[in-house]
C-alpha positions as CSV (number, residue, x, y, z in Angstrom):
1,M,8.5,23.4,-4.8
2,G,10.0,21.4,-1.8
3,K,7.0,21.9,0.4
4,R,4.6,20.8,-2.4
5,I,6.7,17.6,-3.0
6,Q,6.7,16.8,0.8
7,L,2.9,17.5,1.0
8,A,2.2,15.3,-2.0
9,A,4.4,12.5,-0.6
10,L,2.7,12.7,2.8
11,S,-0.8,12.9,1.4
12,L,-0.4,10.1,-1.1
13,S,1.3,7.9,1.4
14,G,-1.4,8.5,4.0
15,L,-4.2,7.9,1.5
16,L,-2.5,4.6,0.4
17,A,-2.0,3.5,3.9
18,G,-5.6,4.2,4.9
19,N,-6.9,2.5,1.8
20,E,-4.9,-0.6,2.4
21,L,-5.6,-0.7,6.1
22,G,-9.3,-0.4,5.4
23,T,-9.3,-3.3,3.0
24,L,-7.3,-5.4,5.5
25,I,-9.5,-4.8,8.5
26,G,-12.9,-4.1,6.9
27,L,-13.4,-5.2,3.3
28,H,-11.7,-8.6,3.1
29,P,-13.0,-9.9,6.4
30,A,-16.5,-9.0,5.3
31,L,-16.1,-10.8,2.0
32,R,-14.8,-13.9,3.8
33,A,-18.2,-14.1,5.6
34,L,-20.1,-14.4,2.3
35,P,-21.1,-17.8,0.8
36,L,-18.1,-19.2,-1.2
37,R,-19.4,-18.5,-4.7
38,T,-20.4,-14.9,-3.7
39,E,-17.0,-14.4,-2.0
40,I,-15.1,-15.5,-5.1
41,E,-17.2,-13.4,-7.4
42,S,-16.9,-10.4,-5.1
43,E,-13.1,-10.7,-4.8
44,Q,-12.8,-11.1,-8.5
45,A,-14.8,-8.0,-9.2
46,L,-12.8,-6.0,-6.6
47,T,-9.5,-7.4,-7.8
48,G,-10.4,-6.6,-11.5
49,H,-11.2,-3.0,-10.6
50,L,-8.1,-2.5,-8.4
51,M,-5.8,-4.0,-11.0
52,K,-6.7,-1.0,-13.1
53,V,-6.5,1.7,-10.4
54,M,-3.8,0.7,-8.0
55,P,-0.8,0.6,-10.4
56,L,-1.3,4.4,-11.0
57,Y,-2.0,5.1,-7.3
58,T,1.0,3.2,-6.0
59,S,3.4,4.4,-8.7
60,A,2.4,8.0,-8.0
61,T,3.0,7.4,-4.3
62,M,6.4,5.9,-5.0
63,L,7.4,8.8,-7.3
64,A,6.2,11.4,-4.8
65,V,8.0,9.7,-1.9
66,G,11.2,9.3,-3.9
67,A,11.1,12.9,-5.0
68,A,10.6,13.9,-1.4
69,A,13.7,12.0,-0.4
70,V,15.7,13.6,-3.1
71,D,14.4,17.0,-2.2
72,R,15.1,16.5,1.5
73,A,18.7,15.3,1.0
74,G,21.0,17.1,3.5
75,K,18.0,18.7,5.2
76,P,16.2,17.8,8.5
77,G,14.0,14.7,8.1
78,F,16.1,13.2,5.3
79,R,16.7,9.9,7.0
80,A,13.0,9.4,7.9
81,T,12.0,10.4,4.3
82,L,14.6,7.9,2.9
83,A,13.2,5.2,5.2
84,A,9.7,6.0,3.9
85,A,11.0,5.6,0.3
86,G,12.5,2.3,1.3
87,A,9.3,1.1,2.9
88,T,7.3,2.1,-0.1
89,A,9.7,0.4,-2.5
90,T,9.6,-2.8,-0.5
91,M,5.8,-2.7,-0.5
92,L,5.9,-2.4,-4.3
93,A,8.3,-5.3,-4.5
94,I,6.1,-7.5,-2.4
95,T,3.1,-6.5,-4.5
96,G,4.9,-7.3,-7.8
97,V,6.5,-10.6,-6.7
98,G,3.7,-11.9,-4.5
99,N,0.3,-10.2,-4.7
100,I,0.0,-9.6,-8.4
101,P,0.6,-13.3,-9.3
102,L,-2.0,-14.2,-6.7
103,N,-4.4,-11.6,-8.2
104,R,-4.1,-13.4,-11.5
105,R,-4.9,-16.7,-9.8
106,T,-7.9,-15.0,-8.1
107,M,-9.2,-13.7,-11.4
108,S,-9.0,-17.1,-13.0
109,Y,-10.4,-19.1,-10.1
110,P,-13.7,-20.8,-11.1
111,G,-16.8,-19.6,-9.3
112,D,-17.6,-23.2,-8.5
113,G,-14.1,-24.0,-7.2
114,D,-13.4,-25.7,-4.0
115,A,-13.1,-23.8,-0.7
116,Q,-9.7,-25.3,0.2
117,G,-8.1,-24.1,-3.1
118,W,-9.6,-20.7,-2.8
119,A,-8.5,-20.3,0.8
120,M,-4.9,-21.2,-0.1
121,I,-4.8,-18.4,-2.6
122,R,-6.6,-15.8,-0.5
123,R,-4.8,-16.5,2.8
124,R,-1.4,-16.2,1.1
125,W,-2.6,-13.0,-0.5
126,E,-3.8,-11.7,2.9
127,R,-0.5,-12.5,4.6
128,L,1.4,-10.6,2.0
129,H,-1.1,-7.8,2.3
130,I,-0.5,-7.5,6.0
131,A,3.2,-7.0,5.3
132,R,2.3,-4.4,2.7
133,V,0.0,-2.5,5.1
134,L,2.7,-2.4,7.8
135,L,5.1,-1.0,5.2
136,D,2.6,1.6,4.1
137,L,1.9,2.6,7.6
138,T,5.7,2.8,8.3
139,A,6.2,5.0,5.3
140,F,3.4,7.4,6.3
141,A,4.7,7.5,9.9
142,C,8.3,8.3,8.6
143,L,7.0,11.0,6.4
144,A,5.0,12.5,9.2
145,A,8.0,12.4,11.5
146,A,10.2,14.0,8.8
147,A,7.7,16.8,8.4
148,L,7.6,17.4,12.2
149,D,11.4,17.3,12.4
150,A,11.6,19.9,9.6
151,D,9.0,22.0,11.3
152,R,10.9,21.9,14.6
153,Q,14.1,22.8,12.8
154,R,12.5,25.9,11.2
155,E,11.1,27.0,14.6
156,S,14.4,26.7,16.4
157,G,16.6,28.0,13.7
């Protein structure tokens, strides 16, 4: 069961990091290039959809990474796996405290709203998102390092 837990944690963490990095460097910059009303409508459509999908996705990732840390206690790679769990938990805290309230503001922003008000919401969201992406990438890197460490230990022992 341990290898399956580790694989689930690594896979979900990697998929989450890739998804979040893709939105950071590809999707949101493209949306910013649209006319304001279209950008607002596009962000609202995207946010509305992701508000349904991401809680399950991020919760599953946190559960898998947490379970991997418990499973790896006292074994090679434990510290790195624990660091991954900490990074994932911190990312979720930032999401809950920062991004989710901004998502609500995004959803209620009028399509004919002013550019300055919209930019204040979105730039704050994006700054928080950068922190989240860095934490997601850190978690994935820690899990990959833990897997390599465990593999090296098996080979040498």
